[in-house]
C-alpha positions, 0 to 999 in steps of 0.5 A: 655878843656885846662887850662893855668896856670902861672909858674914862671921863673928864674926872678920870673915872671909868665909864661903860662903853658898849661894842656891838656883837660881832657877826650880827646882821646889820639892823638886827641888834638885839641888846648888849651884854655889858662887861664892866672893867673895874677900877684897879685902883680900888683893889687891895693886894695881899703882900703875903700872897705875892711873896708866896708866889713860886717865882724862880729868882733870875740870876744875873750872869757876868758876861766877862766871866762867861767869856773867860770860862769859854776862852779857858775851855777853848784853850784847854781843847786846843792844847789837847788837840795840839798834843794829839796833832804833835803825836800824830806828826811824830808817828807819821815822821817816824814812819816816813823815816823808817820807810826812807831808811828801809829804802836806803838799806835795800838799795845799799844791800843791792849794791853790796850784793853786786860788789860781793858777786863781782869780788867772788868772780874776781877771786875765782878768776885769781885763784888759778892765777894765784896758784900758778904764781905760787907754784912758779915761785916754789919751783923757782925757789927750788931751782935756785936751791938746786943751782947752789947745791950743784955749784957746790958739788961740782967744785968738790967732785970733779967727776961731775964734769967728766961724766957730763963730757962723756955723756955728751960725746956719746951722742956723737958719731965715732967719726965726728970731730969734737972740740970740747970747751971746759972751765980751766978748773975742769980741763986738767982733770978731764984731760987726765982721764981722757981715756975714760971718755971712750970717744973714737972720733977726733977730740980736742979739749979747749980751756974756756973761762966762760964755761961754768964749773962742771959743764961743757960746750961741744962744737962739731961739724954737724952742730953744737951740744950745750951741756953747761950747767946753767943751760940745763937749768934753763931747759928744766925751767922751760919744761916746767913753766912752758 
């Protein structure tokens, strides 16, 4: 196929120019098809047709406004993300604090349980001791009251000293030699009622201010009998408290 194009001459007018058909064997040219390219300067264009052409207008975009809009979008997104991150951080912090508090409370409870167990054991151990001390204090108080009561009674009733001497001499053999030490306040009364003692051995009554009223101390060749009031209270206390 041959195509003819226009080539301008020296005057500026277009002249036909012929290309050989492509693919034809060399030396077998048949003729040429001429294609005349017209001179576009001779054409007349209809402005109405051009104006009615459906071409979309091209809008000029402002790069500064676009950048500002993009920046605002990024900032808004960052603010939203920051709020979310802050909330997550608060939740994680609260969770960690709760775990730490639970751990500390658990450790504290273990320590308190240990202390409570130790305290209970100590109280259990002290219970018997406390009971013993209270009992001892009560008995001691009773002994003190009894001493005062008896001290008053022996000063009023002289027969108390007489009866104590009689009971003490009854423990001796009738052939024993007894020396009875008495308080000066009791000596005269006991000597006055000497026959009521019913002692068949040798008897000597001795005045001794160291002996408390109501009691007596008897010396014999085989041993002594301590019938003093304070000595009898000591025996009672020893029996109670061991």
